[in-house]
C-alpha positions in Angstrom: 0.1 0.0 0.0 2.9 2.2 1.2 4.3 1.6 -2.5 1.3 2.4 -4.2 0.7 5.5 -2.7 4.3 6.5 -3.5 3.8 5.7 -7.0 0.7 7.8 -7.3 2.5 10.6 -5.6 5.4 10.5 -7.9 2.8 10.6 -11.1 1.0 13.5 -9.5 4.2 15.3 -9.0 5.3 14.5 -12.7 2.0 15.9 -14.1 1.9 18.9 -11.8 5.7 19.8 -12.9 4.7 19.5 -16.6 1.7 21.4 -16.1 4.0 24.2 -14.4 6.3 23.9 -17.0 3.8 24.7 -19.8 2.6 27.6 -17.7 5.7 29.2 -17.3 7.3 28.6 -20.7 4.0 30.0 -22.3 4.3 33.1 -20.0 7.8 33.6 -21.1 6.8 33.3 -24.8 4.3 35.9 -24.4 6.9 38.4 -22.9 8.8 37.4 -26.1 5.9 38.8 -28.0 5.5 41.9 -25.8 9.4 42.8 -26.7 9.4 42.1 -30.3 6.8 44.8 -30.7 9.1 47.5 -29.4 12.5 46.0 -29.3 15.2 44.0 -31.5 16.3 40.5 -30.1 19.6 41.5 -28.7 18.0 43.8 -26.6 16.2 40.9 -24.4 18.3 38.1 -25.3 21.7 40.0 -24.1 20.2 40.5 -20.5 18.2 37.2 -20.0 21.1 34.9 -21.5 23.2 36.8 -19.0 20.9 36.1 -16.2 20.4 32.6 -17.0 24.1 31.8 -17.4 24.6 33.5 -14.0 21.6 31.3 -12.3 23.3 28.2 -14.2 26.7 29.2 -12.2 24.7 29.4 -8.9 23.0 26.5 -9.2 26.1 24.4 -9.8 27.6 26.1 -6.6 24.6 25.4 -4.7 25.0 21.4 -5.1 26.5 19.6 -2.3 29.4 18.6 -4.4 29.7 21.4 -7.2 30.7 19.6 -10.6 31.4 22.4 -12.4 30.0 23.6 -15.9 32.5 21.8 -18.2 31.4 19.5 -21.0 32.9 16.2 -22.3 31.4 17.1 -26.1 32.6 20.8 -26.7 32.0 20.6 -30.6 28.5 19.5 -30.1 28.2 21.9 -27.4 29.1 24.5 -29.8 26.8 23.7 -32.4 24.0 23.4 -30.1 24.9 26.9 -28.6 25.2 28.5 -32.1 21.8 26.7 -33.2 20.4 28.0 -30.1 21.1 31.8 -30.5 20.1 31.8 -34.3 16.9 29.7 -33.1 15.9 32.0 -30.4 16.5 35.3 -32.8 14.2 33.6 -35.2 11.7 32.8 -33.0 11.5 36.3 -31.7 10.6 37.4 -35.1 8.4 34.7 -35.6 6.4 35.9 -32.5 6.6 39.5 -34.1 5.2 38.3 -37.5 2.7 35.7 -36.6 -0.3 35.2 -34.0 1.1 33.7 -30.4 -0.9 30.6 -30.8 0.1 30.0 -34.3 3.6 29.5 -33.1 3.0 26.7 -31.3 2.2 24.6 -34.6 6.1 25.2 -35.4 7.1 24.7 -32.1 5.6 21.2 -31.8 7.2 20.2 -35.1 10.7 20.2 -33.5 10.1 16.7 -31.6 8.9 15.3 -34.9 11.8 16.4 -36.9 14.4 15.4 -34.2 12.9 11.9 -34.1 13.5 11.6 -37.8 16.6 12.8 -38.2 18.0 11.3 -35.0 18.5 8.0 -37.4 21.0 9.6 -40.0 22.8 11.7 -37.4 22.8 10.0 -34.1 22.6 6.5 -35.5 19.1 5.9 -33.8 16.5 3.5 -35.3 13.8 5.4 -37.0 11.1 3.6 -37.5 8.2 4.0 -40.6 6.1 5.4 -38.1 8.1 8.4 -37.7 7.8 9.5 -41.5 3.9 9.1 -41.0 3.7 11.2 -37.7 6.2 13.8 -39.8 3.7 13.9 -43.0 0.9 14.2 -40.6 2.5 17.3 -38.4 3.2 18.8 -41.9 -0.6 18.7 -43.0 -1.3 20.3 -39.5 1.3 23.4 -40.5 -0.9 23.4 -43.8 -3.7 24.5 -41.9 -1.9 27.7 -41.3 -2.1 28.6 -45.2 -5.8 27.6 -46.0 -5.6 30.1 -49.3 -2.7 27.6 -50.2 0.7 28.5 -51.0 -0.1 32.1 -52.0 -1.0 33.1 -48.3 2.2 31.8 -46.9 3.8 34.8 -45.2 7.4 35.8 -44.1 6.4 34.9 -40.6 6.0 31.3 -41.7 9.3 31.5 -43.3 10.9 32.8 -40.2 9.0 30.2 -37.9 10.1 27.3 -40.3 13.9 28.5 -40.1 13.6 28.7 -36.3 12.0 25.1 -36.2 15.1 23.9 -38.4 17.6 25.5 -35.9 15.8 24.5 -32.8 16.1 20.7 -34.2 19.4 21.0 -34.6 19.7 22.5 -31.0 17.5 19.2 -30.1 19.9 16.9 -31.8 23.3 18.1 -30.5 21.3 18.0 -26.8 20.5 14.3 -27.4 24.1 13.4 -28.5 25.5 15.4 -25.6 22.9 14.0 -23.0 24.1 10.4 -24.0 27.7 11.3 -23.3 27.5 13.8 -20.3 25.0 13.9 -17.5 26.0 17.4 -16.3 22.6 19.1 -17.5 23.8 22.5 -16.0 26.4 22.7 -18.5 23.8 22.5 -21.3 21.8 25.5 -19.6 24.9 27.3 -19.3 27.1 27.3 -22.8 24.1 28.2 -25.2 22.9 31.2 -22.9 26.4 32.3 -22.4 26.8 32.1 -26.4 23.6 34.1 -26.4 24.7 36.9 -24.3 27.9 37.2 -25.7 26.6 37.2 -29.6 23.5 39.5 -28.6 25.9 42.0 -26.9 27.9 42.4 -29.9 24.7 43.4 -31.9 23.2 45.3 -28.8 25.0 48.7 -29.7 23.9 48.6 -33.2 19.8 48.1 -32.0 19.8 49.4 -28.6 16.7 51.5 -27.9 16.3 53.1 -24.2 14.4 50.8 -21.9 12.3 51.8 -19.0 12.2 50.0 -15.5 9.3 48.2 -16.4 10.5 46.8 -19.5 13.8 46.1 -17.4 11.7 44.1 -15.0 9.7 42.1 -17.7 13.4 41.1 -19.1 14.6 40.0 -15.9 10.9 38.0 -15.6 11.5 36.5 -18.8 14.9 34.9 -17.6 13.5 34.0 -14.4 10.6 32.1 -15.9 12.8 30.5 -18.7 15.2 29.1 -15.9 12.6 28.0 -13.4 10.7 26.2 -16.5 13.7 24.3 -17.4 14.5 23.1 -13.9 10.6 22.0 -13.5 11.1 19.9 -16.8 14.2 18.5 -15.5 12.1 17.2 -12.4 9.4 16.3 -14.4 11.5 13.9 -16.5 12.8 12.5 -13.1 9.4 11.9 -12.0 8.1 10.1 -14.9 9.2 8.5 -18.2 9.6 10.9 -21.3 6.8 9.4 -23.2 4.3 10.4 -20.5 5.9 13.7 -20.1 5.9 14.6 -23.6 2.1 14.6 -24.4 1.5 16.7 -21.3 3.8 19.3 -22.9 1.0 19.7 -25.6 -1.0 21.8 -22.9 1.3 24.6 -24.0 -1.2 25.0 -27.1 -4.1 25.7 -24.5 -2.1 28.2 -22.5 -0.9 30.1 -25.9 -4.6 30.4 -26.9 -5.7 31.7 -23.7 -2.9 34.5 -23.2 -3.4 35.2 -26.8 -6.8 36.1 -26.4 -6.0 37.8 -23.2 -3.3 39.9 -23.5 -3.2 40.3 -27.4 -6.5 39.8 -28.3 -6.0 37.3 -30.9 -8.9 35.0 -31.6 -7.8 31.8 -33.4 -10.1 30.7 -36.2 -10.9 27.0 -36.5 -7.9 26.0 -39.1 -5.6 26.5 -36.2 -7.4 24.2 -33.9 -7.5 21.6 -36.8 -4.0 22.2 -37.4 -3.1 21.9 -33.6 -5.2 18.7 -33.3 -3.1 17.4 -36.3 0.3 18.1 -34.9 -0.6 17.0 -31.5 -2.0 13.5 -33.0 1.2 13.1 -34.9 3.3 13.6 -31.7 1.5 11.4 -29.7 1.5 8.6 -32.5 5.2 9.0 -32.3 5.4 9.0 -28.8 3.1 5.9 -28.6 5.2 4.0 -30.9 8.5 4.5 -28.8 6.7 3.8 -25.9 5.0 0.4 -27.1 7.1 -0.5 -30.2 5.4 -3.8 -30.7 2.1 -3.0 -30.1 1.1 -2.0 -33.8 2.6 -5.2 -34.7 0.8 -7.3 -32.6 -2.5 -6.0 -33.8 -1.3 -7.2 -37.2 0.2 -10.4 -36.5 -1.5 -11.9 -33.4 0.8 -13.8 -31.4 1.1 -17.7 -31.6 
C-alpha cells in the first residue's frame, strides 16, 4: 500500500511539474512577443541570457558537491549553442510576425523532426511511423495557409527556419546527453553564447528601456530558468513518453494568453492544425513507448 501511494505521489508530482512547465514557458513566450513589438532581439536576449547563465553558475555552486560547467562534448556543445542563438532570434521575429498561438504549431514540429533526423545523425533506429507522424504534422502546418501557398508569409518562413535551428539544437542536446550527464552545462553554454553574440549586436539596435520593461526582461529570464528546472524534475518523476504529450498543454495556455493579452482569437483552421500536430506527436510517442503494439495487432501472437 505504501509503495502504491508513493507511486501515485510520483505520478501526481510529475504531472504537476509538467503543467507548471507549460504555464511558465508560455508566459515566457508571451513576454518575447511583447518585446518583439518594440525592441530588437539582442535587447531581450543579451540580458536574459546573462541572467540564466549566472543562475546556472549559482545552481552548480549550490550543489552539495559542485561539478563545474565543463562538457565532454565541446564540438557538439558549440553546435548546440550556435543553433540555440540563431533559433532564439528566429522565434523572436516569428512571434512579431505571427499570432501567438500559431507559433505553437511550429514549436510542436521540433520533436517530430528530431525523431526523424536522429537516425542519420545519431545512428538511432527510425521506425516508419516517424515518417507518418511527420507527414501528419506537416498537414497540420498547412492548416495555417488555408488559401494555399500564396497565403504563406514571411512569418511562416521565419518560424520554419526557427524549427530547423531548434531541431539542430535538440539533436545536439540528445548527442551530449548520452555522453555527459551534467545538465547544467547544457543550460550554461548556450546562454553564455546568447549573451556574448547578442551583446555584440546590442550597440547597433539599442533602444532606451524603462524600468518596467527591464523588469519584464528579468522576469523572462527567471521564467525560462524555472521552466527548464521544472521540466528536469518532471522527467525524473515520469518517463519521457508520458511527459511529452502533457507538454502539448502549452497550446491551451498560448490560446488563452493570446486572447487575454493580445486580443487574438484563433480561427477553426488553427485548432484543426494543432489537433493534427498533437496527434502526430502522440502517435510517435506511442510507437516509442509500445514499439510492438501495432505489430501485435496485425500479426496475432501464436
